[in-house]
Biopython code that builds the backbone (N, CA, C, O; Angstrom):
import numpy as np
from Bio.PDB.StructureBuilder import StructureBuilder

atoms = [
    (1, "MET", "N", (7.153, -42.005, -135.165)),
    (1, "MET", "CA", (8.117, -42.006, -136.250)),
    (1, "MET", "C", (8.756, -40.622, -136.318)),
    (1, "MET", "O", (8.065, -39.606, -136.397)),
    (2, "ASN", "N", (10.077, -40.603, -136.286)),
    (2, "ASN", "CA", (10.810, -39.353, -136.386)),
    (2, "ASN", "C", (11.474, -39.288, -137.768)),
    (2, "ASN", "O", (12.500, -39.921, -138.014)),
    (3, "ILE", "N", (10.862, -38.510, -138.653)),
    (3, "ILE", "CA", (11.334, -38.402, -140.039)),
    (3, "ILE", "C", (12.778, -37.926, -140.108)),
    (3, "ILE", "O", (13.546, -38.412, -140.938)),
    (4, "ILE", "N", (13.159, -36.982, -139.252)),
    (4, "ILE", "CA", (14.519, -36.456, -139.277)),
    (4, "ILE", "C", (15.524, -37.560, -138.944)),
    (4, "ILE", "O", (16.547, -37.681, -139.617)),
    (5, "ASP", "N", (15.246, -38.366, -137.915)),
    (5, "ASP", "CA", (16.153, -39.462, -137.558)),
    (5, "ASP", "C", (16.256, -40.481, -138.690)),
    (5, "ASP", "O", (17.341, -40.985, -138.978)),
    (6, "ILE", "N", (15.135, -40.782, -139.324)),
    (6, "ILE", "CA", (15.166, -41.729, -140.446)),
    (6, "ILE", "C", (15.975, -41.150, -141.596)),
    (6, "ILE", "O", (16.800, -41.847, -142.186)),
    (7, "ASN", "N", (15.747, -39.885, -141.919)),
    (7, "ASN", "CA", (16.506, -39.262, -143.004)),
    (7, "ASN", "C", (18.002, -39.246, -142.696)),
    (7, "ASN", "O", (18.821, -39.478, -143.586)),
    (8, "LYS", "N", (18.357, -38.976, -141.454)),
    (8, "LYS", "CA", (19.776, -39.002, -141.066)),
    (8, "LYS", "C", (20.348, -40.403, -141.248)),
    (8, "LYS", "O", (21.452, -40.567, -141.766)),
    (9, "ALA", "N", (19.590, -41.410, -140.820)),
    (9, "ALA", "CA", (20.064, -42.786, -140.945)),
    (9, "ALA", "C", (20.242, -43.187, -142.405)),
    (9, "ALA", "O", (21.115, -43.992, -142.727)),
    (10, "LEU", "N", (19.422, -42.631, -143.284)),
    (10, "LEU", "CA", (19.484, -42.972, -144.703)),
    (10, "LEU", "C", (20.464, -42.094, -145.484)),
    (10, "LEU", "O", (20.624, -42.265, -146.693)),
    (11, "SER", "N", (21.115, -41.163, -144.801)),
    (11, "SER", "CA", (21.977, -40.201, -145.497)),
    (11, "SER", "C", (23.400, -40.705, -145.704)),
    (11, "SER", "O", (24.305, -39.911, -145.962)),
    (12, "ASN", "N", (23.604, -42.007, -145.596)),
    (12, "ASN", "CA", (24.921, -42.596, -145.749)),
    (12, "ASN", "C", (24.819, -43.767, -146.717)),
    (12, "ASN", "O", (23.925, -44.604, -146.591)),
    (13, "LYS", "N", (25.726, -43.828, -147.673)),
    (13, "LYS", "CA", (25.684, -44.859, -148.718)),
    (13, "LYS", "C", (25.721, -46.274, -148.122)),
    (13, "LYS", "O", (24.952, -47.139, -148.540)),
    (14, "THR", "N", (26.599, -46.509, -147.163)),
    (14, "THR", "CA", (26.709, -47.849, -146.585)),
    (14, "THR", "C", (25.443, -48.233, -145.833)),
    (14, "THR", "O", (25.001, -49.379, -145.917)),
    (15, "ARG", "N", (24.855, -47.298, -145.104)),
    (15, "ARG", "CA", (23.612, -47.625, -144.391)),
    (15, "ARG", "C", (22.491, -47.947, -145.379)),
    (15, "ARG", "O", (21.683, -48.840, -145.128)),
    (16, "LEU", "N", (22.438, -47.237, -146.483)),
    (16, "LEU", "CA", (21.461, -47.568, -147.533)),
    (16, "LEU", "C", (21.730, -48.959, -148.100)),
    (16, "LEU", "O", (20.803, -49.735, -148.333)),
    (17, "GLU", "N", (23.007, -49.265, -148.318)),
    (17, "GLU", "CA", (23.361, -50.589, -148.826)),
    (17, "GLU", "C", (22.941, -51.676, -147.843)),
    (17, "GLU", "O", (22.412, -52.713, -148.244)),
    (18, "ILE", "N", (23.178, -51.436, -146.558)),
    (18, "ILE", "CA", (22.785, -52.426, -145.543)),
    (18, "ILE", "C", (21.285, -52.699, -145.612)),
    (18, "ILE", "O", (20.860, -53.853, -145.569)),
    (19, "LEU", "N", (20.483, -51.640, -145.718)),
    (19, "LEU", "CA", (19.026, -51.845, -145.837)),
    (19, "LEU", "C", (18.692, -52.637, -147.090)),
    (19, "LEU", "O", (17.800, -53.485, -147.070)),
    (20, "GLY", "N", (19.395, -52.370, -148.169)),
    (20, "GLY", "CA", (19.190, -53.126, -149.404)),
    (20, "GLY", "C", (19.581, -54.584, -149.240)),
    (20, "GLY", "O", (18.859, -55.474, -149.688)),
    (21, "TRP", "N", (20.707, -54.833, -148.607)),
    (21, "TRP", "CA", (21.144, -56.215, -148.368)),
    (21, "TRP", "C", (20.145, -56.957, -147.491)),
    (21, "TRP", "O", (19.845, -58.126, -147.732)),
    (22, "LEU", "N", (19.633, -56.273, -146.475)),
    (22, "LEU", "CA", (18.698, -56.925, -145.555)),
    (22, "LEU", "C", (17.335, -57.178, -146.191)),
    (22, "LEU", "O", (16.549, -57.974, -145.678)),
    (23, "LYS", "N", (17.055, -56.513, -147.293)),
    (23, "LYS", "CA", (15.775, -56.736, -147.984)),
    (23, "LYS", "C", (15.696, -58.161, -148.522)),
    (23, "LYS", "O", (14.641, -58.795, -148.482)),
    (24, "SER", "N", (16.820, -58.653, -149.023)),
    (24, "SER", "CA", (16.874, -60.040, -149.512)),
    (24, "SER", "C", (18.196, -60.661, -149.047)),
    (24, "SER", "O", (19.132, -60.805, -149.833)),
    (25, "PRO", "N", (18.263, -61.026, -147.761)),
    (25, "PRO", "CA", (19.525, -61.484, -147.189)),
    (25, "PRO", "C", (20.097, -62.734, -147.838)),
    (25, "PRO", "O", (21.316, -62.896, -147.886)),
    (26, "GLY", "N", (19.249, -63.613, -148.336)),
    (26, "GLY", "CA", (19.734, -64.830, -148.991)),
    (26, "GLY", "C", (20.542, -64.550, -150.239)),
    (26, "GLY", "O", (21.357, -65.376, -150.651)),
    (27, "ASP", "N", (20.326, -63.393, -150.847)),
    (27, "ASP", "CA", (21.068, -63.005, -152.043)),
    (27, "ASP", "C", (22.404, -62.341, -151.715)),
    (27, "ASP", "O", (23.271, -62.232, -152.582)),
    (28, "HIS", "N", (22.577, -61.898, -150.473)),
    (28, "HIS", "CA", (23.747, -61.087, -150.134)),
    (28, "HIS", "C", (24.641, -61.665, -149.047)),
    (28, "HIS", "O", (25.764, -61.198, -148.861)),
    (29, "PHE", "N", (24.163, -62.670, -148.331)),
    (29, "PHE", "CA", (24.935, -63.215, -147.223)),
    (29, "PHE", "C", (24.977, -64.734, -147.311)),
    (29, "PHE", "O", (24.073, -65.354, -147.872)),
    (30, "PRO", "N", (26.040, -65.337, -146.750)),
    (30, "PRO", "CA", (26.095, -66.805, -146.737)),
    (30, "PRO", "C", (25.017, -67.365, -145.819)),
    (30, "PRO", "O", (24.527, -66.660, -144.937)),
    (31, "PRO", "N", (24.648, -68.611, -146.014)),
    (31, "PRO", "CA", (23.637, -69.219, -145.137)),
    (31, "PRO", "C", (24.090, -69.167, -143.679)),
    (31, "PRO", "O", (25.273, -69.335, -143.381)),
    (32, "HIS", "N", (23.161, -68.938, -142.799)),
    (32, "HIS", "CA", (23.462, -68.930, -141.371)),
    (32, "HIS", "C", (23.477, -70.372, -140.880)),
    (32, "HIS", "O", (22.429, -70.982, -140.671)),
    (33, "THR", "N", (24.668, -70.902, -140.703)),
    (33, "THR", "CA", (24.769, -72.298, -140.285)),
    (33, "THR", "C", (24.295, -72.493, -138.844)),
    (33, "THR", "O", (23.859, -73.583, -138.471)),
    (34, "ASP", "N", (24.382, -71.433, -138.038)),
    (34, "ASP", "CA", (23.957, -71.572, -136.645)),
    (34, "ASP", "C", (22.440, -71.577, -136.500)),
    (34, "ASP", "O", (21.907, -72.326, -135.681)),
    (35, "LEU", "N", (21.735, -70.759, -137.274)),
    (35, "LEU", "CA", (20.275, -70.703, -137.184)),
    (35, "LEU", "C", (19.596, -71.488, -138.302)),
    (35, "LEU", "O", (18.527, -72.066, -138.103)),
    (36, "GLY", "N", (20.214, -71.505, -139.465)),
    (36, "GLY", "CA", (19.628, -72.203, -140.597)),
    (36, "GLY", "C", (18.580, -71.398, -141.344)),
    (36, "GLY", "O", (17.922, -71.919, -142.245)),
    (37, "HIS", "N", (18.416, -70.115, -140.976)),
    (37, "HIS", "CA", (17.419, -69.269, -141.637)),
    (37, "HIS", "C", (17.757, -67.804, -141.395)),
    (37, "HIS", "O", (18.635, -67.481, -140.596)),
    (38, "PHE", "N", (17.052, -66.927, -142.092)),
    (38, "PHE", "CA", (17.223, -65.484, -141.921)),
    (38, "PHE", "C", (16.003, -64.851, -141.250)),
    (38, "PHE", "O", (15.841, -63.632, -141.303)),
    (39, "ASN", "N", (15.152, -65.646, -140.627)),
    (39, "ASN", "CA", (13.923, -65.117, -140.022)),
    (39, "ASN", "C", (14.196, -64.016, -139.005)),
    (39, "ASN", "O", (13.424, -63.064, -138.896)),
    (40, "ASP", "N", (15.287, -64.143, -138.263)),
    (40, "ASP", "CA", (15.630, -63.136, -137.261)),
    (40, "ASP", "C", (16.623, -62.117, -137.795)),
    (40, "ASP", "O", (17.091, -61.256, -137.051)),
    (41, "GLY", "N", (16.945, -62.210, -139.074)),
    (41, "GLY", "CA", (17.848, -61.252, -139.688)),
    (41, "GLY", "C", (19.217, -61.838, -139.956)),
    (41, "GLY", "O", (19.397, -63.048, -140.093)),
    (42, "VAL", "N", (20.181, -60.921, -140.026)),
    (42, "VAL", "CA", (21.553, -61.271, -140.395)),
    (42, "VAL", "C", (22.472, -60.918, -139.228)),
    (42, "VAL", "O", (22.320, -59.868, -138.602)),
    (43, "CYS", "N", (23.411, -61.792, -138.946)),
    (43, "CYS", "CA", (24.380, -61.580, -137.877)),
    (43, "CYS", "C", (25.250, -60.355, -138.202)),
    (43, "CYS", "O", (25.643, -60.140, -139.348)),
    (44, "VAL", "N", (25.531, -59.577, -137.182)),
    (44, "VAL", "CA", (26.363, -58.378, -137.348)),
    (44, "VAL", "C", (27.687, -58.725, -138.027)),
    (44, "VAL", "O", (28.182, -57.955, -138.850)),
    (45, "GLN", "N", (28.255, -59.868, -137.690)),
    (45, "GLN", "CA", (29.547, -60.256, -138.259)),
    (45, "GLN", "C", (29.479, -60.331, -139.787)),
    (45, "GLN", "O", (30.408, -59.900, -140.471)),
    (46, "TYR", "N", (28.391, -60.871, -140.320)),
    (46, "TYR", "CA", (28.243, -60.958, -141.776)),
    (46, "TYR", "C", (28.105, -59.565, -142.401)),
    (46, "TYR", "O", (28.658, -59.296, -143.468)),
    (47, "ILE", "N", (27.369, -58.697, -141.730)),
    (47, "ILE", "CA", (27.202, -57.329, -142.232)),
    (47, "ILE", "C", (28.543, -56.613, -142.238)),
    (47, "ILE", "O", (28.873, -55.906, -143.191)),
    (48, "LYS", "N", (29.315, -56.797, -141.171)),
    (48, "LYS", "CA", (30.646, -56.189, -141.067)),
    (48, "LYS", "C", (31.544, -56.679, -142.199)),
    (48, "LYS", "O", (32.206, -55.885, -142.868)),
    (49, "GLU", "N", (31.557, -57.989, -142.405)),
    (49, "GLU", "CA", (32.418, -58.566, -143.448)),
    (49, "GLU", "C", (32.032, -58.060, -144.827)),
    (49, "GLU", "O", (32.906, -57.719, -145.625)),
    (50, "LYS", "N", (30.739, -58.004, -145.119)),
    (50, "LYS", "CA", (30.300, -57.556, -146.446)),
    (50, "LYS", "C", (30.631, -56.091, -146.673)),
    (50, "LYS", "O", (30.997, -55.704, -147.783)),
    (51, "SER", "N", (30.507, -55.275, -145.641)),
    (51, "SER", "CA", (30.762, -53.843, -145.789)),
    (51, "SER", "C", (32.241, -53.518, -145.877)),
    (51, "SER", "O", (32.629, -52.531, -146.502)),
    (52, "GLY", "N", (33.074, -54.352, -145.248)),
    (52, "GLY", "CA", (34.503, -54.071, -145.216)),
    (52, "GLY", "C", (34.882, -53.004, -144.198)),
    (52, "GLY", "O", (36.018, -52.529, -144.190)),
    (53, "LEU", "N", (33.947, -52.627, -143.349)),
    (53, "LEU", "CA", (34.199, -51.597, -142.344)),
    (53, "LEU", "C", (34.498, -52.235, -140.987)),
    (53, "LEU", "O", (34.296, -53.434, -140.797)),
    (54, "SER", "N", (34.976, -51.432, -140.062)),
    (54, "SER", "CA", (35.321, -51.926, -138.730)),
    (54, "SER", "C", (34.072, -52.292, -137.939)),
    (54, "SER", "O", (32.967, -51.843, -138.240)),
    (55, "GLN", "N", (34.279, -53.117, -136.921)),
    (55, "GLN", "CA", (33.179, -53.510, -136.043)),
    (55, "GLN", "C", (32.542, -52.290, -135.393)),
    (55, "GLN", "O", (31.318, -52.205, -135.298)),
    (56, "SER", "N", (33.366, -51.343, -134.943)),
    (56, "SER", "CA", (32.820, -50.164, -134.256)),
    (56, "SER", "C", (31.988, -49.307, -135.205)),
    (56, "SER", "O", (30.953, -48.773, -134.806)),
    (57, "THR", "N", (32.424, -49.169, -136.452)),
    (57, "THR", "CA", (31.659, -48.378, -137.426)),
    (57, "THR", "C", (30.330, -49.045, -137.728)),
    (57, "THR", "O", (29.291, -48.384, -137.746)),
    (58, "ILE", "N", (30.357, -50.348, -137.965)),
    (58, "ILE", "CA", (29.109, -51.068, -138.260)),
    (58, "ILE", "C", (28.175, -51.021, -137.060)),
    (58, "ILE", "O", (26.970, -50.840, -137.231)),
    (59, "SER", "N", (28.701, -51.179, -135.857)),
    (59, "SER", "CA", (27.863, -51.100, -134.658)),
    (59, "SER", "C", (27.212, -49.729, -134.548)),
    (59, "SER", "O", (26.035, -49.620, -134.205)),
    (60, "HIS", "N", (27.972, -48.693, -134.835)),
    (60, "HIS", "CA", (27.435, -47.327, -134.809)),
    (60, "HIS", "C", (26.335, -47.172, -135.858)),
    (60, "HIS", "O", (25.264, -46.643, -135.563)),
    (61, "PHE", "N", (26.598, -47.628, -137.073)),
    (61, "PHE", "CA", (25.602, -47.533, -138.150)),
    (61, "PHE", "C", (24.323, -48.267, -137.770)),
    (61, "PHE", "O", (23.228, -47.730, -137.939)),
    (62, "LEU", "N", (24.452, -49.495, -137.255)),
    (62, "LEU", "CA", (23.278, -50.280, -136.902)),
    (62, "LEU", "C", (22.517, -49.644, -135.740)),
    (62, "LEU", "O", (21.288, -49.705, -135.688)),
    (63, "SER", "N", (23.242, -49.043, -134.824)),
    (63, "SER", "CA", (22.594, -48.348, -133.710)),
    (63, "SER", "C", (21.758, -47.171, -134.207)),
    (63, "SER", "O", (20.628, -46.975, -133.760)),
    (64, "LEU", "N", (22.315, -46.389, -135.129)),
    (64, "LEU", "CA", (21.567, -45.265, -135.705)),
    (64, "LEU", "C", (20.313, -45.749, -136.424)),
    (64, "LEU", "O", (19.241, -45.160, -136.291)),
    (65, "MET", "N", (20.460, -46.820, -137.179)),
    (65, "MET", "CA", (19.337, -47.358, -137.937)),
    (65, "MET", "C", (18.272, -47.944, -137.008)),
    (65, "MET", "O", (17.075, -47.834, -137.271)),
    (66, "GLN", "N", (18.727, -48.566, -135.920)),
    (66, "GLN", "CA", (17.783, -49.107, -134.948)),
    (66, "GLN", "C", (17.027, -47.985, -134.241)),
    (66, "GLN", "O", (15.810, -48.068, -134.076)),
    (67, "LYS", "N", (17.730, -46.944, -133.825)),
    (67, "LYS", "CA", (17.082, -45.821, -133.146)),
    (67, "LYS", "C", (16.085, -45.121, -134.059)),
    (67, "LYS", "O", (15.081, -44.582, -133.593)),
    (68, "ALA", "N", (16.360, -45.130, -135.350)),
    (68, "ALA", "CA", (15.442, -44.525, -136.316)),
    (68, "ALA", "C", (14.244, -45.432, -136.595)),
    (68, "ALA", "O", (13.262, -44.997, -137.196)),
    (69, "GLY", "N", (14.323, -46.685, -136.163)),
    (69, "GLY", "CA", (13.219, -47.611, -136.350)),
    (69, "GLY", "C", (13.265, -48.397, -137.646)),
    (69, "GLY", "O", (12.280, -49.033, -138.022)),
    (70, "LEU", "N", (14.396, -48.360, -138.332)),
    (70, "LEU", "CA", (14.497, -49.022, -139.630)),
    (70, "LEU", "C", (14.836, -50.507, -139.530)),
    (70, "LEU", "O", (14.511, -51.284, -140.428)),
    (71, "ILE", "N", (15.489, -50.898, -138.436)),
    (71, "ILE", "CA", (15.876, -52.299, -138.274)),
    (71, "ILE", "C", (15.517, -52.768, -136.869)),
    (71, "ILE", "O", (15.361, -51.973, -135.943)),
    (72, "ILE", "N", (15.391, -54.089, -136.742)),
    (72, "ILE", "CA", (15.010, -54.720, -135.487)),
    (72, "ILE", "C", (16.107, -55.703, -135.079)),
    (72, "ILE", "O", (16.469, -56.580, -135.864)),
    (73, "PRO", "N", (16.639, -55.571, -133.869)),
    (73, "PRO", "CA", (17.654, -56.526, -133.409)),
    (73, "PRO", "C", (17.025, -57.732, -132.712)),
    (73, "PRO", "O", (15.973, -57.618, -132.083)),
    (74, "THR", "N", (17.672, -58.871, -132.829)),
    (74, "THR", "CA", (17.293, -60.074, -132.095)),
    (74, "THR", "C", (18.575, -60.723, -131.597)),
    (74, "THR", "O", (19.507, -60.942, -132.369)),
    (75, "ARG", "N", (18.619, -61.030, -130.301)),
    (75, "ARG", "CA", (19.796, -61.665, -129.709)),
    (75, "ARG", "C", (19.635, -63.178, -129.731)),
    (75, "ARG", "O", (18.567, -63.716, -129.440)),
    (76, "HIS", "N", (20.723, -63.845, -130.083)),
    (76, "HIS", "CA", (20.844, -65.298, -129.980)),
    (76, "HIS", "C", (22.176, -65.555, -129.307)),
    (76, "HIS", "O", (23.224, -65.521, -129.953)),
    (77, "GLY", "N", (22.138, -65.813, -128.011)),
    (77, "GLY", "CA", (23.383, -65.989, -127.272)),
    (77, "GLY", "C", (24.183, -64.703, -127.286)),
    (77, "GLY", "O", (23.680, -63.644, -126.909)),
    (78, "LYS", "N", (25.431, -64.799, -127.723)),
    (78, "LYS", "CA", (26.281, -63.605, -127.769)),
    (78, "LYS", "C", (26.162, -62.838, -129.081)),
    (78, "LYS", "O", (26.798, -61.797, -129.243)),
    (79, "TRP", "N", (25.362, -63.333, -130.017)),
    (79, "TRP", "CA", (25.262, -62.721, -131.338)),
    (79, "TRP", "C", (23.972, -61.922, -131.466)),
    (79, "TRP", "O", (22.931, -62.299, -130.929)),
    (80, "THR", "N", (24.065, -60.805, -132.191)),
    (80, "THR", "CA", (22.884, -59.999, -132.493)),
    (80, "THR", "C", (22.621, -60.072, -133.986)),
    (80, "THR", "O", (23.534, -59.940, -134.800)),
    (81, "TYR", "N", (21.374, -60.281, -134.327)),
    (81, "TYR", "CA", (20.932, -60.369, -135.714)),
    (81, "TYR", "C", (20.024, -59.173, -135.994)),
    (81, "TYR", "O", (19.274, -58.731, -135.123)),
    (82, "TYR", "N", (20.102, -58.661, -137.214)),
    (82, "TYR", "CA", (19.289, -57.504, -137.584)),
    (82, "TYR", "C", (18.467, -57.811, -138.820)),
    (82, "TYR", "O", (18.937, -58.444, -139.765)),
    (83, "LYS", "N", (17.216, -57.340, -138.788)),
    (83, "LYS", "CA", (16.357, -57.415, -139.971)),
    (83, "LYS", "C", (15.649, -56.077, -140.120)),
    (83, "LYS", "O", (15.582, -55.277, -139.186)),
    (84, "ARG", "N", (15.130, -55.858, -141.302)),
    (84, "ARG", "CA", (14.411, -54.615, -141.587)),
    (84, "ARG", "C", (13.075, -54.602, -140.853)),
    (84, "ARG", "O", (12.442, -55.642, -140.670)),
    (85, "ASP", "N", (12.660, -53.421, -140.440)),
    (85, "ASP", "CA", (11.311, -53.240, -139.896)),
    (85, "ASP", "C", (10.445, -52.780, -141.063)),
    (85, "ASP", "O", (10.316, -51.584, -141.327)),
    (86, "GLU", "N", (9.865, -53.735, -141.745)),
    (86, "GLU", "CA", (9.116, -53.445, -142.971)),
    (86, "GLU", "C", (7.925, -52.523, -142.720)),
    (86, "GLU", "O", (7.591, -51.697, -143.570)),
    (87, "LYS", "N", (7.283, -52.659, -141.558)),
    (87, "LYS", "CA", (6.143, -51.784, -141.257)),
    (87, "LYS", "C", (6.590, -50.334, -141.151)),
    (87, "LYS", "O", (5.929, -49.439, -141.677)),
    (88, "MET", "N", (7.701, -50.099, -140.478)),
    (88, "MET", "CA", (8.202, -48.730, -140.343)),
    (88, "MET", "C", (8.640, -48.171, -141.697)),
    (88, "MET", "O", (8.386, -47.005, -142.001)),
    (89, "ILE", "N", (9.283, -48.981, -142.492)),
    (89, "ILE", "CA", (9.729, -48.520, -143.812)),
    (89, "ILE", "C", (8.516, -48.141, -144.664)),
    (89, "ILE", "O", (8.548, -47.126, -145.360)),
    (90, "LYS", "N", (7.460, -48.933, -144.621)),
    (90, "LYS", "CA", (6.236, -48.616, -145.371)),
    (90, "LYS", "C", (5.594, -47.331, -144.859)),
    (90, "LYS", "O", (5.124, -46.510, -145.647)),
    (91, "ARG", "N", (5.576, -47.157, -143.518)),
    (91, "ARG", "CA", (5.022, -45.917, -142.941)),
    (91, "ARG", "C", (5.846, -44.708, -143.386)),
    (91, "ARG", "O", (5.285, -43.658, -143.702)),
    (92, "TYR", "N", (7.149, -44.847, -143.411)),
    (92, "TYR", "CA", (8.049, -43.755, -143.833)),
    (92, "TYR", "C", (7.772, -43.384, -145.285)),
    (92, "TYR", "O", (7.651, -42.203, -145.611)),
    (93, "ILE", "N", (7.673, -44.371, -146.147)),
    (93, "ILE", "CA", (7.420, -44.120, -147.569)),
    (93, "ILE", "C", (6.046, -43.474, -147.751)),
    (93, "ILE", "O", (5.905, -42.536, -148.535)),
    (94, "ALA", "N", (5.036, -43.964, -147.036)),
    (94, "ALA", "CA", (3.695, -43.373, -147.115)),
    (94, "ALA", "C", (3.719, -41.922, -146.645)),
    (94, "ALA", "O", (3.077, -41.058, -147.244)),
    (95, "HIS", "N", (4.457, -41.659, -145.577)),
    (95, "HIS", "CA", (4.564, -40.290, -145.065)),
    (95, "HIS", "C", (5.210, -39.368, -146.108)),
    (95, "HIS", "O", (4.753, -38.244, -146.318)),
    (96, "LEU", "N", (6.263, -39.847, -146.751)),
    (96, "LEU", "CA", (6.910, -39.048, -147.802)),
    (96, "LEU", "C", (5.944, -38.773, -148.938)),
    (96, "LEU", "O", (5.885, -37.659, -149.459)),
    (97, "ASN", "N", (5.184, -39.793, -149.320)),
    (97, "ASN", "CA", (4.220, -39.616, -150.401)),
    (97, "ASN", "C", (3.151, -38.584, -150.052)),
    (97, "ASN", "O", (2.699, -37.833, -150.916)),
    (98, "GLU", "N", (2.754, -38.553, -148.793)),
    (98, "GLU", "CA", (1.752, -37.594, -148.344)),
    (98, "GLU", "C", (2.307, -36.180, -148.278)),
    (98, "GLU", "O", (1.632, -35.221, -148.651)),
    (99, "GLN", "N", (3.532, -36.058, -147.804)),
    (99, "GLN", "CA", (4.113, -34.752, -147.529)),
    (99, "GLN", "C", (4.793, -34.084, -148.716)),
    (99, "GLN", "O", (4.841, -32.857, -148.796)),
    (100, "LEU", "N", (5.316, -34.882, -149.633)),
    (100, "LEU", "CA", (6.093, -34.303, -150.745)),
    (100, "LEU", "C", (5.353, -34.378, -152.063)),
    (100, "LEU", "O", (5.871, -33.935, -153.088)),
]
sb = StructureBuilder()
sb.init_structure("model")
sb.init_model(0)
sb.init_chain("A")
sb.init_seg("    ")
for serial, (resi, resn, name, xyz) in enumerate(atoms, 1):
    if name == "N":
        sb.init_residue(resn, " ", resi, " ")
    sb.init_atom(name, np.array(xyz, "f"), 0.0, 1.0, " ", f" {name:<3s}", serial, name[0])
structure = sb.get_structure()
């Protein structure tokens, strides 16, 4: 776990919002008609639409968050779905509690 990378990933309002949205995707995104569930996360297209940002910006944000270990990608055909890595988030919070 790289605390600096996680802190950098969390240092942007939209990236924080994305993590919040992914915490309870059923409350923030339309049903996934292709999969029928959110088990593998949320399609990038839905995240892009909700944020109102460009595809390239959202891809960059998700890449930073993935490299920091905060989200997990899953491919389904040509689509990538993202969900939170709850274990990493818990480890990060525990580390902060220990250190601060």
